[in-house]
Z-matrix of the N, CA and C atoms (Angstrom, degrees):
N
C 1 1.453
C 2 1.514 1 109.40
N 3 1.307 2 115.74 1 133.93
C 4 1.458 3 121.32 2 -177.91
C 5 1.532 4 109.33 3 -70.32
N 6 1.319 5 116.76 4 142.97
C 7 1.462 6 122.75 5 -177.56
C 8 1.512 7 110.50 6 -63.69
N 9 1.341 8 118.85 7 -26.59
C 10 1.474 9 120.97 8 177.88
C 11 1.551 10 110.49 9 -64.53
N 12 1.309 11 116.83 10 -31.90
C 13 1.468 12 118.64 11 179.07
C 14 1.519 13 110.46 12 -65.64
N 15 1.320 14 114.73 13 -44.99
C 16 1.477 15 119.88 14 179.47
C 17 1.526 16 111.33 15 -63.00
N 18 1.342 17 115.56 16 -49.02
C 19 1.504 18 119.84 17 179.11
C 20 1.502 19 111.57 18 -62.50
N 21 1.312 20 115.40 19 -42.16
C 22 1.469 21 118.63 20 -179.62
C 23 1.507 22 113.50 21 -63.82
N 24 1.342 23 115.48 22 -40.93
C 25 1.465 24 120.10 23 178.93
C 26 1.523 25 109.72 24 -65.12
N 27 1.341 26 115.70 25 -43.58
C 28 1.490 27 119.18 26 179.90
C 29 1.531 28 109.19 27 -62.27
N 30 1.314 29 116.86 28 -43.85
C 31 1.460 30 119.16 29 -178.48
C 32 1.557 31 110.22 30 -64.56
N 33 1.283 32 115.69 31 -38.55
C 34 1.472 33 120.73 32 178.77
C 35 1.545 34 110.68 33 -62.75
N 36 1.310 35 116.06 34 -46.65
C 37 1.488 36 119.84 35 177.19
C 38 1.519 37 110.79 36 -62.19
N 39 1.320 38 116.82 37 -45.69
C 40 1.488 39 119.81 38 176.88
C 41 1.525 40 111.20 39 -57.26
N 42 1.361 41 116.31 40 -39.93
C 43 1.456 42 120.21 41 178.57
C 44 1.534 43 111.56 42 -64.64
N 45 1.314 44 116.05 43 -36.44
C 46 1.458 45 119.03 44 179.08
C 47 1.482 46 112.16 45 -66.32
N 48 1.367 47 114.57 46 -39.96
C 49 1.458 48 119.29 47 177.91
C 50 1.536 49 109.54 48 -64.98
N 51 1.362 50 114.84 49 -45.11
C 52 1.486 51 117.47 50 -178.49
C 53 1.539 52 110.41 51 -64.34
N 54 1.322 53 116.82 52 -40.15
C 55 1.479 54 119.13 53 177.39
C 56 1.510 55 111.84 54 -60.63
N 57 1.322 56 114.83 55 -45.02
C 58 1.473 57 120.07 56 178.86
C 59 1.537 58 111.93 57 -63.14
N 60 1.305 59 117.34 58 -38.17
C 61 1.464 60 120.76 59 178.23
C 62 1.530 61 109.62 60 -66.24
N 63 1.328 62 115.24 61 -44.16
C 64 1.472 63 118.65 62 176.58
C 65 1.514 64 114.08 63 -61.50
N 66 1.340 65 114.55 64 -38.12
C 67 1.471 66 118.85 65 177.46
C 68 1.551 67 110.24 66 -66.98
N 69 1.350 68 115.43 67 -42.61
C 70 1.469 69 121.68 68 -178.69
C 71 1.542 70 110.85 69 -64.40
N 72 1.331 71 117.88 70 -41.07
C 73 1.447 72 121.68 71 -178.53
C 74 1.540 73 113.53 72 -86.44
N 75 1.338 74 114.70 73 -9.63
C 76 1.483 75 118.73 74 -177.60
C 77 1.521 76 113.05 75 75.29
N 78 1.354 77 115.74 76 26.00
C 79 1.490 78 120.76 77 -179.41
C 80 1.530 79 108.49 78 -101.93
N 81 1.360 80 116.53 79 104.23
C 82 1.466 81 118.71 80 -177.56
C 83 1.538 82 113.43 81 -65.65
N 84 1.349 83 118.14 82 -28.72
C 85 1.445 84 120.10 83 -178.55
C 86 1.554 85 109.41 84 -68.94
N 87 1.304 86 116.32 85 -43.81
C 88 1.473 87 119.66 86 177.50
C 89 1.517 88 111.27 87 -64.66
N 90 1.310 89 113.68 88 -41.18
C 91 1.464 90 118.82 89 177.90
C 92 1.549 91 111.19 90 -61.14
N 93 1.348 92 116.29 91 -46.10
C 94 1.474 93 120.18 92 178.48
C 95 1.526 94 111.00 93 -64.66
N 96 1.302 95 117.90 94 -39.09
C 97 1.464 96 120.67 95 179.23
C 98 1.503 97 110.76 96 -63.67
N 99 1.346 98 118.07 97 -36.53
C 100 1.434 99 122.19 98 175.14
C 101 1.523 100 113.15 99 -64.58
N 102 1.291 101 116.72 100 -42.68
C 103 1.449 102 122.44 101 177.36
C 104 1.567 103 108.39 102 -61.72
N 105 1.291 104 116.82 103 -44.24
C 106 1.486 105 120.55 104 -179.46
C 107 1.499 106 109.91 105 -62.78
N 108 1.347 107 119.63 106 -38.49
C 109 1.447 108 121.76 107 178.03
C 110 1.511 109 112.23 108 -67.21
N 111 1.353 110 114.34 109 -34.59
C 112 1.472 111 118.26 110 178.85
C 113 1.554 112 109.71 111 -66.14
N 114 1.330 113 114.92 112 -41.87
C 115 1.478 114 119.13 113 -179.97
C 116 1.537 115 109.85 114 -62.96
N 117 1.364 116 113.60 115 -47.95
C 118 1.459 117 117.56 116 179.84
C 119 1.494 118 111.74 117 -62.36
N 120 1.313 119 119.33 118 -39.51
C 121 1.472 120 122.72 119 179.04
C 122 1.516 121 110.62 120 -66.23
N 123 1.332 122 117.26 121 -41.17
C 124 1.456 123 119.24 122 179.32
C 125 1.512 124 111.46 123 -65.07
N 126 1.342 125 117.39 124 -39.57
C 127 1.441 126 120.55 125 177.00
C 128 1.502 127 112.50 126 -63.93
N 129 1.299 128 116.47 127 -40.55
C 130 1.477 129 120.64 128 178.75
C 131 1.499 130 111.04 129 -67.98
N 132 1.318 131 117.69 130 -37.81
C 133 1.442 132 121.86 131 176.55
C 134 1.533 133 110.71 132 -64.22
N 135 1.342 134 117.60 133 -43.06
C 136 1.459 135 121.25 134 178.98
C 137 1.543 136 110.43 135 -63.50
N 138 1.322 137 116.49 136 -40.36
C 139 1.443 138 122.20 137 177.31
C 140 1.558 139 109.56 138 -59.75
N 141 1.289 140 117.76 139 -46.26
C 142 1.459 141 122.75 140 177.92
C 143 1.505 142 112.28 141 -61.81
N 144 1.343 143 114.85 142 -40.32
C 145 1.483 144 121.58 143 177.85
C 146 1.517 145 109.81 144 -61.03
N 147 1.361 146 116.06 145 -43.77
C 148 1.471 147 120.77 146 -177.98
C 149 1.530 148 109.32 147 -65.22
N 150 1.322 149 116.49 148 -38.08
C 151 1.469 150 119.46 149 178.44
C 152 1.525 151 110.88 150 -67.43
N 153 1.350 152 117.27 151 -36.53
C 154 1.464 153 119.62 152 175.71
C 155 1.503 154 111.74 153 -64.09
N 156 1.310 155 116.98 154 -43.76
C 157 1.473 156 122.01 155 179.80
C 158 1.544 157 109.96 156 -62.39
N 159 1.336 158 115.27 157 -45.10
C 160 1.464 159 118.91 158 -179.95
C 161 1.508 160 111.62 159 -63.66
N 162 1.307 161 116.57 160 -39.01
C 163 1.469 162 121.81 161 179.93
C 164 1.538 163 109.13 162 -66.48
N 165 1.324 164 117.44 163 -42.36
C 166 1.476 165 121.58 164 177.61
C 167 1.522 166 111.25 165 -62.22
N 168 1.343 167 116.28 166 -43.12
C 169 1.462 168 120.59 167 178.39
C 170 1.524 169 112.37 168 -63.75
N 171 1.304 170 116.61 169 -39.85
C 172 1.452 171 119.81 170 177.78
C 173 1.536 172 110.70 171 -65.11
N 174 1.284 173 116.71 172 -39.95
C 175 1.479 174 119.25 173 176.59
C 176 1.531 175 112.83 174 -63.98
N 177 1.331 176 115.71 175 -40.63
C 178 1.473 177 120.58 176 178.64
C 179 1.522 178 108.92 177 -64.55
N 180 1.346 179 117.18 178 -43.91
C 181 1.478 180 119.03 179 179.53
C 182 1.493 181 111.36 180 -63.13
N 183 1.346 182 117.85 181 -39.04
C 184 1.440 183 122.38 182 177.85
C 185 1.535 184 110.41 183 -62.45
N 186 1.316 185 117.14 184 -44.96
C 187 1.463 186 121.27 185 179.70
C 188 1.519 187 111.09 186 -63.23
N 189 1.317 188 117.23 187 -42.05
C 190 1.463 189 123.20 188 179.25
C 191 1.527 190 109.28 189 -61.59
N 192 1.305 191 116.27 190 -48.23
C 193 1.484 192 120.74 191 179.58
C 194 1.528 193 111.69 192 -59.73
N 195 1.315 194 114.55 193 -40.32
C 196 1.483 195 119.66 194 179.14
C 197 1.509 196 110.20 195 -65.83
N 198 1.302 197 117.76 196 -41.83
C 199 1.494 198 121.57 197 179.09
C 200 1.515 199 109.77 198 -65.01
N 201 1.313 200 117.49 199 -43.22
C 202 1.453 201 121.08 200 178.41
C 203 1.509 202 111.03 201 -63.23
N 204 1.342 203 116.23 202 -41.02
C 205 1.468 204 118.58 203 178.34
C 206 1.511 205 111.51 204 -63.11
N 207 1.345 206 118.89 205 -41.67
C 208 1.446 207 121.63 206 177.46
C 209 1.541 208 111.65 207 -62.90
N 210 1.326 209 115.82 208 -41.75
C 211 1.486 210 118.45 209 179.50
C 212 1.527 211 110.70 210 -66.33
N 213 1.335 212 116.78 211 -40.57
C 214 1.438 213 119.64 212 178.39
C 215 1.520 214 112.27 213 -65.95
N 216 1.311 215 115.16 214 -43.58
C 217 1.449 216 120.47 215 178.16
C 218 1.551 217 110.67 216 -59.18
N 219 1.329 218 115.33 217 -44.94
C 220 1.470 219 120.38 218 177.44
C 221 1.528 220 112.18 219 -60.60
N 222 1.333 221 115.89 220 -41.04
C 223 1.466 222 120.10 221 -179.90
C 224 1.523 223 110.77 222 -64.65
N 225 1.332 224 115.66 223 -42.81
C 226 1.479 225 120.89 224 179.58
C 227 1.504 226 110.91 225 -65.47
N 228 1.352 227 116.39 226 -43.34
C 229 1.483 228 119.70 227 177.75
C 230 1.506 229 111.50 228 -65.59
N 231 1.285 230 117.91 229 -36.10
C 232 1.465 231 121.70 230 178.80
C 233 1.538 232 111.03 231 -66.64
N 234 1.338 233 115.67 232 -34.85
C 235 1.462 234 119.77 233 -178.60
C 236 1.517 235 113.48 234 -62.72
N 237 1.331 236 116.55 235 -27.65
C 238 1.460 237 119.93 236 178.20
C 239 1.513 238 112.26 237 -74.54
N 240 1.346 239 116.95 238 -27.91
C 241 1.459 240 119.27 239 -179.42
C 242 1.534 241 113.52 240 -101.26
N 243 1.345 242 115.47 241 -28.32
C 244 1.475 243 120.16 242 179.69
C 245 1.528 244 109.07 243 -136.75
N 246 1.317 245 121.56 244 82.26
C 247 1.420 246 123.20 245 -173.83
C 248 1.547 247 112.83 246 -61.10
N 249 1.346 248 117.40 247 -39.11
C 250 1.450 249 118.49 248 -178.74
C 251 1.559 250 111.44 249 -69.02
N 252 1.289 251 115.47 250 -42.35
C 253 1.483 252 120.27 251 178.54
C 254 1.505 253 110.81 252 -59.89
N 255 1.311 254 119.10 253 -47.34
C 256 1.436 255 120.97 254 179.27
C 257 1.517 256 112.49 255 -65.96
N 258 1.343 257 118.45 256 -33.77
C 259 1.482 258 121.91 257 178.44
C 260 1.535 259 109.49 258 -67.02
N 261 1.319 260 116.91 259 -38.94
C 262 1.493 261 119.23 260 174.80
C 263 1.496 262 112.77 261 -64.14
N 264 1.313 263 117.35 262 -40.08
C 265 1.460 264 121.79 263 179.01
C 266 1.497 265 111.74 264 -64.36
N 267 1.321 266 118.12 265 -39.44
C 268 1.415 267 122.38 266 179.61
C 269 1.539 268 112.83 267 -72.34
N 270 1.346 269 116.26 268 -31.96
C 271 1.466 270 121.57 269 179.33
C 272 1.492 271 111.61 270 -78.22
N 273 1.340 272 118.57 271 -12.50
C 274 1.437 273 122.77 272 179.88
C 275 1.490 274 114.17 273 83.38
N 276 1.284 275 119.46 274 18.32
C 277 1.457 276 122.87 275 178.55
C 278 1.523 277 112.45 276 -87.22
């Protein structure tokens, strides 16, 4: 989990507490500051989520490329020992 998600969530919760305190005391400035912290925290959490998704996608792409490389290497190695078998595999038969 990206550290921005943790920080953003903490900031969002802190903002909720501050907003509630401002509402309880009737202080609109404290209430508004709490809402601002919630918005900032939510944005930071979304940024962290996007980084997590991008990191996961990069890992999946890396794994797919590695699997393709292994399959291609196996096909090439097989072509040296069994030319007809490898030709059939490449033709899709």
